[in-house]
PyMOL Python script that loads the backbone (N, CA, C, O; Angstrom):
from pymol import cmd

cmd.read_pdbstr("""\
ATOM      1  N   UNK A   1      68.400  10.839 -99.191  1.00  0.00           N
ATOM      2  CA  UNK A   1      67.654   9.626 -99.475  1.00  0.00           C
ATOM      3  C   UNK A   1      67.002   9.843-100.612  1.00  0.00           C
ATOM      4  O   UNK A   1      66.199  10.776-100.645  1.00  0.00           O
ATOM      5  N   UNK A   2      67.204   9.072-101.706  1.00  0.00           N
ATOM      6  CA  UNK A   2      66.282   9.268-103.031  1.00  0.00           C
ATOM      7  C   UNK A   2      65.077   8.857-102.832  1.00  0.00           C
ATOM      8  O   UNK A   2      64.900   7.869-102.119  1.00  0.00           O
ATOM      9  N   UNK A   3      64.003   9.526-103.417  1.00  0.00           N
ATOM     10  CA  UNK A   3      62.799   9.063-103.665  1.00  0.00           C
ATOM     11  C   UNK A   3      62.564   8.197-104.910  1.00  0.00           C
ATOM     12  O   UNK A   3      63.225   8.372-105.933  1.00  0.00           O
ATOM     13  N   UNK A   4      61.775   7.424-104.824  1.00  0.00           N
ATOM     14  CA  UNK A   4      61.195   6.677-105.771  1.00  0.00           C
ATOM     15  C   UNK A   4      60.402   7.454-106.566  1.00  0.00           C
ATOM     16  O   UNK A   4      59.429   8.064-106.122  1.00  0.00           O
ATOM     17  N   UNK A   5      60.801   7.481-107.891  1.00  0.00           N
ATOM     18  CA  UNK A   5      59.902   8.239-109.006  1.00  0.00           C
ATOM     19  C   UNK A   5      59.208   7.260-109.936  1.00  0.00           C
ATOM     20  O   UNK A   5      59.916   6.630-110.722  1.00  0.00           O
ATOM     21  N   UNK A   6      57.958   7.078-109.929  1.00  0.00           N
ATOM     22  CA  UNK A   6      57.191   6.195-110.919  1.00  0.00           C
ATOM     23  C   UNK A   6      56.523   7.143-111.935  1.00  0.00           C
ATOM     24  O   UNK A   6      55.811   8.104-111.642  1.00  0.00           O
ATOM     25  N   UNK A   7      56.907   6.674-113.340  1.00  0.00           N
ATOM     26  CA  UNK A   7      56.073   7.341-114.371  1.00  0.00           C
ATOM     27  C   UNK A   7      55.450   6.545-115.277  1.00  0.00           C
ATOM     28  O   UNK A   7      56.040   5.683-115.928  1.00  0.00           O
ATOM     29  N   UNK A   8      54.300   6.784-115.353  1.00  0.00           N
ATOM     30  CA  UNK A   8      53.204   5.967-116.282  1.00  0.00           C
ATOM     31  C   UNK A   8      53.611   5.919-117.631  1.00  0.00           C
ATOM     32  O   UNK A   8      54.018   6.958-118.149  1.00  0.00           O
ATOM     33  N   UNK A   9      53.568   4.957-118.227  1.00  0.00           N
ATOM     34  CA  UNK A   9      53.710   4.697-119.612  1.00  0.00           C
ATOM     35  C   UNK A   9      53.077   5.756-120.539  1.00  0.00           C
ATOM     36  O   UNK A   9      53.690   6.210-121.505  1.00  0.00           O
ATOM     37  N   UNK A  10      51.937   6.097-120.236  1.00  0.00           N
ATOM     38  CA  UNK A  10      51.267   7.113-121.130  1.00  0.00           C
ATOM     39  C   UNK A  10      52.005   8.555-120.932  1.00  0.00           C
ATOM     40  O   UNK A  10      51.933   9.268-121.932  1.00  0.00           O
ATOM     41  N   UNK A  11      52.602   9.029-119.977  1.00  0.00           N
ATOM     42  CA  UNK A  11      53.216  10.383-119.673  1.00  0.00           C
ATOM     43  C   UNK A  11      54.459  10.398-120.767  1.00  0.00           C
ATOM     44  O   UNK A  11      54.705  11.412-121.420  1.00  0.00           O
ATOM     45  N   UNK A  12      55.290   9.055-120.915  1.00  0.00           N
ATOM     46  CA  UNK A  12      56.412   9.065-121.885  1.00  0.00           C
ATOM     47  C   UNK A  12      56.012   9.215-123.477  1.00  0.00           C
ATOM     48  O   UNK A  12      56.604   9.903-124.308  1.00  0.00           O
ATOM     49  N   UNK A  13      54.872   8.404-123.679  1.00  0.00           N
ATOM     50  CA  UNK A  13      54.224   8.411-125.120  1.00  0.00           C
ATOM     51  C   UNK A  13      53.543   9.909-125.468  1.00  0.00           C
ATOM     52  O   UNK A  13      53.581  10.396-126.598  1.00  0.00           O
ATOM     53  N   UNK A  14      52.908  10.563-124.301  1.00  0.00           N
ATOM     54  CA  UNK A  14      52.360  11.801-124.599  1.00  0.00           C
ATOM     55  C   UNK A  14      53.498  12.725-124.613  1.00  0.00           C
ATOM     56  O   UNK A  14      53.364  13.708-125.341  1.00  0.00           O
ATOM     57  N   UNK A  15      54.688  12.596-123.894  1.00  0.00           N
ATOM     58  CA  UNK A  15      55.642  13.533-124.020  1.00  0.00           C
ATOM     59  C   UNK A  15      56.108  13.721-125.596  1.00  0.00           C
ATOM     60  O   UNK A  15      56.078  14.771-126.237  1.00  0.00           O
ATOM     61  N   UNK A  16      56.566  12.360-126.065  1.00  0.00           N
ATOM     62  CA  UNK A  16      57.122  12.208-127.387  1.00  0.00           C
ATOM     63  C   UNK A  16      56.153  12.739-128.281  1.00  0.00           C
ATOM     64  O   UNK A  16      56.649  13.222-129.298  1.00  0.00           O
ATOM     65  N   UNK A  17      55.038  12.784-128.205  1.00  0.00           N
ATOM     66  CA  UNK A  17      53.795  13.074-129.128  1.00  0.00           C
ATOM     67  C   UNK A  17      53.695  14.569-129.264  1.00  0.00           C
ATOM     68  O   UNK A  17      53.778  15.152-130.345  1.00  0.00           O
ATOM     69  N   UNK A  18      53.503  15.178-128.048  1.00  0.00           N
ATOM     70  CA  UNK A  18      53.160  16.549-127.736  1.00  0.00           C
ATOM     71  C   UNK A  18      54.145  17.683-127.373  1.00  0.00           C
ATOM     72  O   UNK A  18      53.966  18.880-127.597  1.00  0.00           O
ATOM     73  N   UNK A  19      55.226  17.108-126.769  1.00  0.00           N
ATOM     74  CA  UNK A  19      56.048  18.365-126.306  1.00  0.00           C
ATOM     75  C   UNK A  19      57.483  18.506-127.311  1.00  0.00           C
ATOM     76  O   UNK A  19      58.132  17.612-127.854  1.00  0.00           O
ATOM     77  N   UNK A  20      57.620  19.522-127.312  1.00  0.00           N
ATOM     78  CA  UNK A  20      59.056  19.794-128.222  1.00  0.00           C
ATOM     79  C   UNK A  20      60.326  19.271-127.645  1.00  0.00           C
ATOM     80  O   UNK A  20      60.307  18.874-126.480  1.00  0.00           O
ATOM     81  N   UNK A  21      61.360  19.230-128.296  1.00  0.00           N
ATOM     82  CA  UNK A  21      62.373  18.402-127.712  1.00  0.00           C
ATOM     83  C   UNK A  21      63.038  19.329-126.619  1.00  0.00           C
ATOM     84  O   UNK A  21      63.752  18.694-125.842  1.00  0.00           O
ATOM     85  N   UNK A  22      62.972  20.578-126.402  1.00  0.00           N
ATOM     86  CA  UNK A  22      63.619  21.607-125.297  1.00  0.00           C
ATOM     87  C   UNK A  22      62.713  21.163-124.009  1.00  0.00           C
ATOM     88  O   UNK A  22      63.243  21.021-122.907  1.00  0.00           O
ATOM     89  N   UNK A  23      61.177  20.932-124.235  1.00  0.00           N
ATOM     90  CA  UNK A  23      60.406  20.548-123.252  1.00  0.00           C
ATOM     91  C   UNK A  23      60.522  19.250-122.793  1.00  0.00           C
ATOM     92  O   UNK A  23      60.309  18.957-121.616  1.00  0.00           O
ATOM     93  N   UNK A  24      60.871  18.386-123.708  1.00  0.00           N
ATOM     94  CA  UNK A  24      61.168  16.913-123.270  1.00  0.00           C
ATOM     95  C   UNK A  24      62.609  16.745-122.371  1.00  0.00           C
ATOM     96  O   UNK A  24      62.965  15.806-121.660  1.00  0.00           O
ATOM     97  N   UNK A  25      63.183  17.819-122.634  1.00  0.00           N
ATOM     98  CA  UNK A  25      64.558  17.884-121.897  1.00  0.00           C
ATOM     99  C   UNK A  25      64.171  18.423-120.362  1.00  0.00           C
ATOM    100  O   UNK A  25      64.464  17.713-119.400  1.00  0.00           O
ATOM    101  N   UNK A  26      63.652  19.417-120.216  1.00  0.00           N
ATOM    102  CA  UNK A  26      63.121  19.869-119.204  1.00  0.00           C
ATOM    103  C   UNK A  26      62.304  19.106-118.153  1.00  0.00           C
ATOM    104  O   UNK A  26      62.389  19.282-116.938  1.00  0.00           O
ATOM    105  N   UNK A  27      61.441  18.173-118.828  1.00  0.00           N
ATOM    106  CA  UNK A  27      60.612  17.446-118.116  1.00  0.00           C
ATOM    107  C   UNK A  27      61.763  16.108-117.629  1.00  0.00           C
ATOM    108  O   UNK A  27      61.703  15.710-116.466  1.00  0.00           O
ATOM    109  N   UNK A  28      62.536  15.630-118.372  1.00  0.00           N
ATOM    110  CA  UNK A  28      63.539  14.819-118.100  1.00  0.00           C
ATOM    111  C   UNK A  28      64.447  15.178-116.594  1.00  0.00           C
ATOM    112  O   UNK A  28      64.652  14.425-115.642  1.00  0.00           O
ATOM    113  N   UNK A  29      64.879  16.604-116.796  1.00  0.00           N
ATOM    114  CA  UNK A  29      65.573  16.957-115.665  1.00  0.00           C
ATOM    115  C   UNK A  29      64.632  17.425-114.634  1.00  0.00           C
ATOM    116  O   UNK A  29      65.086  17.797-113.553  1.00  0.00           O
ATOM    117  N   UNK A  30      63.363  17.445-114.861  1.00  0.00           N
ATOM    118  CA  UNK A  30      62.515  17.640-113.580  1.00  0.00           C
ATOM    119  C   UNK A  30      62.218  16.070-112.821  1.00  0.00           C
ATOM    120  O   UNK A  30      62.094  15.999-111.599  1.00  0.00           O
ATOM    121  N   UNK A  31      62.148  15.144-113.494  1.00  0.00           N
ATOM    122  CA  UNK A  31      62.053  13.943-112.798  1.00  0.00           C
ATOM    123  C   UNK A  31      63.358  13.512-112.252  1.00  0.00           C
ATOM    124  O   UNK A  31      63.379  12.765-111.273  1.00  0.00           O
ATOM    125  N   UNK A  32      64.395  13.905-112.781  1.00  0.00           N
ATOM    126  CA  UNK A  32      65.663  13.569-112.110  1.00  0.00           C
ATOM    127  C   UNK A  32      65.762  14.441-110.708  1.00  0.00           C
ATOM    128  O   UNK A  32      66.249  13.969-109.681  1.00  0.00           O
ATOM    129  N   UNK A  33      65.339  15.504-110.792  1.00  0.00           N
ATOM    130  CA  UNK A  33      65.342  16.260-109.736  1.00  0.00           C
ATOM    131  C   UNK A  33      64.362  15.849-108.642  1.00  0.00           C
ATOM    132  O   UNK A  33      64.566  16.048-107.444  1.00  0.00           O
ATOM    133  N   UNK A  34      63.264  15.250-109.160  1.00  0.00           N
ATOM    134  CA  UNK A  34      62.162  14.755-107.898  1.00  0.00           C
ATOM    135  C   UNK A  34      62.992  13.465-107.238  1.00  0.00           C
ATOM    136  O   UNK A  34      62.277  12.907-106.406  1.00  0.00           O
ATOM    137  N   UNK A  35      64.103  12.933-107.356  1.00  0.00           N
ATOM    138  CA  UNK A  35      64.382  11.997-106.921  1.00  0.00           C
ATOM    139  C   UNK A  35      65.176  12.442-105.609  1.00  0.00           C
ATOM    140  O   UNK A  35      65.372  11.657-104.681  1.00  0.00           O
ATOM    141  N   UNK A  36      65.583  13.667-105.610  1.00  0.00           N
ATOM    142  CA  UNK A  36      66.117  14.043-104.294  1.00  0.00           C
ATOM    143  C   UNK A  36      65.273  15.277-103.504  1.00  0.00           C
ATOM    144  O   UNK A  36      65.601  15.634-102.372  1.00  0.00           O
ATOM    145  N   UNK A  37      64.236  15.834-104.180  1.00  0.00           N
ATOM    146  CA  UNK A  37      63.576  16.845-103.941  1.00  0.00           C
ATOM    147  C   UNK A  37      62.269  16.813-104.307  1.00  0.00           C
ATOM    148  O   UNK A  37      62.003  16.957-105.500  1.00  0.00           O
ATOM    149  N   UNK A  38      61.363  16.646-103.478  1.00  0.00           N
ATOM    150  CA  UNK A  38      59.930  16.337-104.055  1.00  0.00           C
ATOM    151  C   UNK A  38      59.363  17.757-104.341  1.00  0.00           C
ATOM    152  O   UNK A  38      58.357  17.786-105.049  1.00  0.00           O
ATOM    153  N   UNK A  39      59.837  18.876-103.915  1.00  0.00           N
ATOM    154  CA  UNK A  39      59.251  20.222-104.105  1.00  0.00           C
ATOM    155  C   UNK A  39      60.509  20.896-104.743  1.00  0.00           C
ATOM    156  O   UNK A  39      61.220  21.542-103.974  1.00  0.00           O
ATOM    157  N   UNK A  40      60.810  20.832-105.849  1.00  0.00           N
ATOM    158  CA  UNK A  40      62.132  21.655-106.442  1.00  0.00           C
ATOM    159  C   UNK A  40      61.509  23.209-106.474  1.00  0.00           C
ATOM    160  O   UNK A  40      60.348  23.616-106.446  1.00  0.00           O
ATOM    161  N   UNK A  41      62.683  23.832-106.539  1.00  0.00           N
ATOM    162  CA  UNK A  41      62.473  25.321-106.546  1.00  0.00           C
ATOM    163  C   UNK A  41      62.742  25.663-108.261  1.00  0.00           C
ATOM    164  O   UNK A  41      62.872  24.829-109.157  1.00  0.00           O
ATOM    165  N   UNK A  42      62.771  26.963-108.360  1.00  0.00           N
ATOM    166  CA  UNK A  42      62.943  27.423-109.637  1.00  0.00           C
ATOM    167  C   UNK A  42      64.367  26.743-110.162  1.00  0.00           C
ATOM    168  O   UNK A  42      65.330  26.569-109.416  1.00  0.00           O
ATOM    169  N   UNK A  43      64.343  26.425-111.426  1.00  0.00           N
ATOM    170  CA  UNK A  43      63.620  26.990-112.450  1.00  0.00           C
ATOM    171  C   UNK A  43      62.286  26.390-112.761  1.00  0.00           C
ATOM    172  O   UNK A  43      61.630  26.886-113.676  1.00  0.00           O
ATOM    173  N   UNK A  44      61.819  25.367-112.086  1.00  0.00           N
ATOM    174  CA  UNK A  44      60.560  24.692-112.349  1.00  0.00           C
ATOM    175  C   UNK A  44      59.389  25.364-111.563  1.00  0.00           C
ATOM    176  O   UNK A  44      59.453  25.795-110.412  1.00  0.00           O
ATOM    177  N   UNK A  45      58.463  25.372-112.276  1.00  0.00           N
ATOM    178  CA  UNK A  45      57.093  26.046-111.930  1.00  0.00           C
ATOM    179  C   UNK A  45      56.304  24.974-111.283  1.00  0.00           C
ATOM    180  O   UNK A  45      55.652  24.204-111.989  1.00  0.00           O
ATOM    181  N   UNK A  46      56.312  24.870-110.058  1.00  0.00           N
ATOM    182  CA  UNK A  46      55.500  23.695-109.348  1.00  0.00           C
ATOM    183  C   UNK A  46      54.682  24.405-108.225  1.00  0.00           C
ATOM    184  O   UNK A  46      55.200  25.257-107.503  1.00  0.00           O
ATOM    185  N   UNK A  47      53.671  24.102-108.138  1.00  0.00           N
ATOM    186  CA  UNK A  47      52.671  24.694-107.232  1.00  0.00           C
ATOM    187  C   UNK A  47      51.841  23.614-106.785  1.00  0.00           C
ATOM    188  O   UNK A  47      51.651  22.683-107.567  1.00  0.00           O
ATOM    189  N   UNK A  48      51.285  23.593-105.575  1.00  0.00           N
ATOM    190  CA  UNK A  48      50.281  22.683-104.939  1.00  0.00           C
ATOM    191  C   UNK A  48      48.679  22.805-105.831  1.00  0.00           C
ATOM    192  O   UNK A  48      48.176  23.833-106.286  1.00  0.00           O
ATOM    193  N   UNK A  49      48.215  21.612-105.871  1.00  0.00           N
ATOM    194  CA  UNK A  49      46.894  21.860-106.638  1.00  0.00           C
ATOM    195  C   UNK A  49      46.045  22.052-105.633  1.00  0.00           C
ATOM    196  O   UNK A  49      46.109  21.483-104.543  1.00  0.00           O
ATOM    197  N   UNK A  50      45.042  23.041-106.048  1.00  0.00           N
ATOM    198  CA  UNK A  50      44.248  23.611-104.938  1.00  0.00           C
ATOM    199  C   UNK A  50      42.851  22.652-105.123  1.00  0.00           C
ATOM    200  O   UNK A  50      42.540  22.009-106.125  1.00  0.00           O
ATOM    201  N   UNK A  51      42.200  22.749-103.993  1.00  0.00           N
ATOM    202  CA  UNK A  51      40.920  22.096-103.940  1.00  0.00           C
ATOM    203  C   UNK A  51      40.763  21.244-102.518  1.00  0.00           C
ATOM    204  O   UNK A  51      41.733  21.108-101.772  1.00  0.00           O
ATOM    205  N   UNK A  52      39.590  20.740-102.241  1.00  0.00           N
ATOM    206  CA  UNK A  52      39.496  20.066-101.035  1.00  0.00           C
ATOM    207  C   UNK A  52      40.032  18.589-100.976  1.00  0.00           C
ATOM    208  O   UNK A  52      40.508  18.115 -99.943  1.00  0.00           O
ATOM    209  N   UNK A  53      39.927  17.924-102.106  1.00  0.00           N
ATOM    210  CA  UNK A  53      40.655  16.765-102.083  1.00  0.00           C
ATOM    211  C   UNK A  53      42.114  16.607-102.200  1.00  0.00           C
ATOM    212  O   UNK A  53      42.635  15.582-101.760  1.00  0.00           O
ATOM    213  N   UNK A  54      42.697  17.368-102.658  1.00  0.00           N
ATOM    214  CA  UNK A  54      43.839  17.767-102.804  1.00  0.00           C
ATOM    215  C   UNK A  54      44.826  17.861-101.882  1.00  0.00           C
ATOM    216  O   UNK A  54      45.953  17.366-101.868  1.00  0.00           O
ATOM    217  N   UNK A  55      44.057  18.804-100.845  1.00  0.00           N
ATOM    218  CA  UNK A  55      44.838  19.080 -99.453  1.00  0.00           C
ATOM    219  C   UNK A  55      45.360  17.871 -98.921  1.00  0.00           C
ATOM    220  O   UNK A  55      46.489  17.867 -98.432  1.00  0.00           O
ATOM    221  N   UNK A  56      44.544  16.669 -98.969  1.00  0.00           N
ATOM    222  CA  UNK A  56      45.161  15.680 -98.173  1.00  0.00           C
ATOM    223  C   UNK A  56      45.984  14.481 -99.066  1.00  0.00           C
ATOM    224  O   UNK A  56      46.385  13.405 -98.624  1.00  0.00           O
ATOM    225  N   UNK A  57      46.095  14.921-100.254  1.00  0.00           N
ATOM    226  CA  UNK A  57      46.891  13.783-101.050  1.00  0.00           C
ATOM    227  C   UNK A  57      48.207  14.456-101.524  1.00  0.00           C
ATOM    228  O   UNK A  57      48.808  13.817-102.387  1.00  0.00           O
ATOM    229  N   UNK A  58      48.747  15.579-101.141  1.00  0.00           N
ATOM    230  CA  UNK A  58      50.018  15.889-101.593  1.00  0.00           C
ATOM    231  C   UNK A  58      50.204  15.964-103.037  1.00  0.00           C
ATOM    232  O   UNK A  58      51.292  15.663-103.528  1.00  0.00           O
ATOM    233  N   UNK A  59      49.242  16.337-103.736  1.00  0.00           N
ATOM    234  CA  UNK A  59      49.256  16.551-105.086  1.00  0.00           C
ATOM    235  C   UNK A  59      49.743  18.013-105.847  1.00  0.00           C
ATOM    236  O   UNK A  59      49.222  19.116-105.679  1.00  0.00           O
ATOM    237  N   UNK A  60      50.693  17.739-106.572  1.00  0.00           N
ATOM    238  CA  UNK A  60      51.134  19.083-107.120  1.00  0.00           C
ATOM    239  C   UNK A  60      51.197  19.071-108.531  1.00  0.00           C
ATOM    240  O   UNK A  60      50.960  18.015-109.116  1.00  0.00           O
ATOM    241  N   UNK A  61      51.530  20.267-109.268  1.00  0.00           N
ATOM    242  CA  UNK A  61      51.538  20.472-110.625  1.00  0.00           C
ATOM    243  C   UNK A  61      52.788  21.124-111.071  1.00  0.00           C
ATOM    244  O   UNK A  61      53.188  22.102-110.439  1.00  0.00           O
ATOM    245  N   UNK A  62      53.540  20.625-112.237  1.00  0.00           N
ATOM    246  CA  UNK A  62      54.676  21.177-112.932  1.00  0.00           C
ATOM    247  C   UNK A  62      54.062  21.526-114.133  1.00  0.00           C
ATOM    248  O   UNK A  62      53.361  20.784-114.821  1.00  0.00           O
ATOM    249  N   UNK A  63      54.442  23.035-114.423  1.00  0.00           N
ATOM    250  CA  UNK A  63      53.815  23.447-115.862  1.00  0.00           C
ATOM    251  C   UNK A  63      55.162  23.284-116.781  1.00  0.00           C
ATOM    252  O   UNK A  63      56.282  23.424-116.291  1.00  0.00           O
ATOM    253  N   UNK A  64      54.970  23.014-117.990  1.00  0.00           N
ATOM    254  CA  UNK A  64      55.873  22.977-118.943  1.00  0.00           C
ATOM    255  C   UNK A  64      55.097  23.722-120.095  1.00  0.00           C
ATOM    256  O   UNK A  64      54.135  23.084-120.523  1.00  0.00           O
ATOM    257  N   UNK A  65      55.319  24.904-120.660  1.00  0.00           N
ATOM    258  CA  UNK A  65      54.629  25.685-121.541  1.00  0.00           C
ATOM    259  C   UNK A  65      53.005  25.732-121.098  1.00  0.00           C
ATOM    260  O   UNK A  65      52.554  26.281-120.093  1.00  0.00           O
ATOM    261  N   UNK A  66      52.237  24.982-122.157  1.00  0.00           N
ATOM    262  CA  UNK A  66      50.734  24.595-122.242  1.00  0.00           C
ATOM    263  C   UNK A  66      50.457  23.619-121.503  1.00  0.00           C
ATOM    264  O   UNK A  66      49.296  23.469-121.123  1.00  0.00           O
ATOM    265  N   UNK A  67      51.445  22.751-121.138  1.00  0.00           N
ATOM    266  CA  UNK A  67      51.067  21.371-120.542  1.00  0.00           C
ATOM    267  C   UNK A  67      51.232  21.313-119.048  1.00  0.00           C
ATOM    268  O   UNK A  67      52.204  21.869-118.537  1.00  0.00           O
ATOM    269  N   UNK A  68      50.354  20.681-118.321  1.00  0.00           N
ATOM    270  CA  UNK A  68      50.654  20.261-116.943  1.00  0.00           C
ATOM    271  C   UNK A  68      51.092  19.190-116.510  1.00  0.00           C
ATOM    272  O   UNK A  68      50.319  18.316-116.904  1.00  0.00           O
ATOM    273  N   UNK A  69      52.173  18.602-115.718  1.00  0.00           N
ATOM    274  CA  UNK A  69      52.386  17.407-115.166  1.00  0.00           C
ATOM    275  C   UNK A  69      51.878  17.398-113.411  1.00  0.00           C
ATOM    276  O   UNK A  69      52.265  18.091-112.471  1.00  0.00           O
ATOM    277  N   UNK A  70      50.883  16.321-113.488  1.00  0.00           N
ATOM    278  CA  UNK A  70      50.687  16.367-111.966  1.00  0.00           C
ATOM    279  C   UNK A  70      51.179  15.091-111.397  1.00  0.00           C
ATOM    280  O   UNK A  70      51.286  14.043-112.034  1.00  0.00           O
ATOM    281  N   UNK A  71      51.494  15.276-110.043  1.00  0.00           N
ATOM    282  CA  UNK A  71      52.158  14.364-109.355  1.00  0.00           C
ATOM    283  C   UNK A  71      51.851  14.215-107.807  1.00  0.00           C
ATOM    284  O   UNK A  71      51.446  15.178-107.157  1.00  0.00           O
ATOM    285  N   UNK A  72      52.049  13.046-107.283  1.00  0.00           N
ATOM    286  CA  UNK A  72      51.632  13.047-105.799  1.00  0.00           C
ATOM    287  C   UNK A  72      52.805  12.379-105.170  1.00  0.00           C
ATOM    288  O   UNK A  72      53.400  11.427-105.674  1.00  0.00           O
ATOM    289  N   UNK A  73      53.102  12.954-104.010  1.00  0.00           N
ATOM    290  CA  UNK A  73      54.263  12.777-103.164  1.00  0.00           C
ATOM    291  C   UNK A  73      53.677  11.902-102.054  1.00  0.00           C
ATOM    292  O   UNK A  73      52.760  12.307-101.339  1.00  0.00           O
ATOM    293  N   UNK A  74      54.217  10.721-101.932  1.00  0.00           N
ATOM    294  CA  UNK A  74      53.640   9.746-100.787  1.00  0.00           C
ATOM    295  C   UNK A  74      54.922   9.691 -99.811  1.00  0.00           C
ATOM    296  O   UNK A  74      56.087   9.520-100.170  1.00  0.00           O
ATOM    297  N   UNK A  75      54.478   9.864 -98.575  1.00  0.00           N
ATOM    298  CA  UNK A  75      55.701  10.089 -97.504  1.00  0.00           C
ATOM    299  C   UNK A  75      55.820   8.625 -96.772  1.00  0.00           C
ATOM    300  O   UNK A  75      56.661   8.441 -95.892  1.00  0.00           O
TER     301      UNK A  75
END
""", "prot")
cmd.dss("prot")
cmd.show_as("cartoon", "prot")
cmd.util.cbc("prot")
cmd.orient("prot")
């Protein structure tokens, strides 16, 4: 069962502005992977966000070079 992936307009705008072409391709591949697996394994660097508030929200971060993409999984 595919998940719904919602991407904010600012993410796309900032990706075009700050990420290299190879990083944008990796982000695109990551977003396609999220449709079927909210916790993808390597080659993606995904870790849960630490902190008291994030334990209850299922928030994760995906690292692309010096940038971080944060996302939340709603069940």
